[in-house]
C-alpha positions in Angstrom: 105.7 60.4 75.6 105.3 63.8 77.2 102.7 66.0 75.7 103.6 69.7 75.1 101.2 72.3 76.3 102.8 75.1 74.3 100.5 76.9 71.9 103.1 79.2 70.3 106.5 78.4 68.8 109.3 79.3 71.2 112.6 80.7 70.1 115.7 80.0 72.2 117.7 83.1 73.0 119.8 84.9 75.6 118.7 88.5 75.9 119.2 90.7 78.9 115.9 91.8 80.6 115.0 93.8 83.6 111.7 93.1 85.5 109.9 95.0 88.2 106.7 94.5 90.1 104.0 97.1 89.2 100.5 97.9 90.2 98.4 97.3 87.1 95.8 100.0 87.8 98.1 103.1 88.2 101.4 101.7 87.0 103.0 102.4 90.4 106.4 100.6 90.9 106.3 98.2 93.9 109.7 96.4 93.6 112.7 96.1 91.4 114.1 96.3 88.9 115.8 92.9 88.9 118.2 92.0 86.1 118.0 88.6 84.3 117.8 87.2 80.8 115.3 85.6 78.5 116.1 82.0 77.7 113.2 81.6 75.3 110.4 83.7 74.0 107.2 83.3 72.0 104.3 85.6 71.1 102.4 84.5 74.2 105.1 84.3 76.9 108.7 83.7 77.9 111.0 81.8 80.2 113.5 83.9 82.2 116.7 83.2 84.1 117.1 85.2 87.3 119.5 85.5 90.3 116.7 86.6 92.6 112.9 86.4 92.8 112.5 88.7 95.8 112.9 92.4 96.0 112.4 94.2 99.3 109.1 93.0 100.9 107.9 91.4 97.7 108.2 88.0 96.0 108.1 88.6 92.3 106.2 85.3 91.7 103.9 85.0 94.7 102.9 88.6 95.0 101.2 88.9 91.6 99.6 85.5 92.1 98.1 86.5 95.4 97.2 90.0 94.3 95.6 90.2 90.9 96.2 93.9 90.7 100.0 93.3 90.5 101.9 92.5 87.3 105.5 92.1 86.2 106.9 94.6 83.7 109.7 93.2 81.5 111.9 95.6 79.6 114.4 94.6 76.9 115.8 96.7 74.1 113.5 99.6 75.0 110.4 97.3 74.7 108.2 97.1 77.7 105.8 94.1 78.2 103.4 93.5 81.0 103.3 89.9 82.2 102.0 87.5 84.8 104.1 84.7 86.3 103.0 81.2 85.6 105.7 79.0 87.2 109.2 79.1 88.6 111.8 76.7 90.0 115.4 76.5 91.0 117.9 75.8 88.2 120.6 73.2 88.3 124.0 74.1 89.8 125.4 74.2 86.2 123.9 77.7 85.5 125.1 80.9 87.2 121.5 82.1 87.6 119.5 80.5 90.4 115.9 80.7 89.2 113.9 80.0 86.0 110.6 81.9 85.7 107.8 81.4 83.2 105.6 84.3 82.3 102.6 84.9 80.1 102.2 88.2 78.3 99.1 90.1 79.2 99.1 91.7 75.7 101.1 90.0 73.0 104.0 92.2 71.8 103.7 93.4 68.2 105.3 91.1 65.6 107.9 93.9 65.0 108.8 94.1 68.7 109.1 90.3 68.9 111.3 90.2 65.8 113.4 93.0 67.2 114.0 91.1 70.5 114.8 87.9 68.6 117.2 89.6 66.3 119.0 91.3 69.3 119.4 88.0 71.2 122.2 85.6 70.9 121.3 82.0 70.2 121.9 79.5 73.0 
């Protein structure tokens, strides 16, 4: 039996999201935005579906892992959340989007913001 490592309950959803690579100190934009969608979300993180994981000279997963001063900013429904990538992989050929990306939130969104995003999303 596979043990789950998830701490928070995840909610399946499809919600458009844009993400960009930012400098955490001064908020300077380094790359993006890239459009994608949430496939699930919790108070601690989310899984995203993306067509691309590179923008210009930057890889949106490897750059923040190699440079701690870089973060990914997600924006959905006017709500902005700073995140750090945890994992990513290629999706199966059945989905239109090529990559699945897991992120952890640097600061948990408010319960109101989380509820707003879940209410705006369409269930899978």
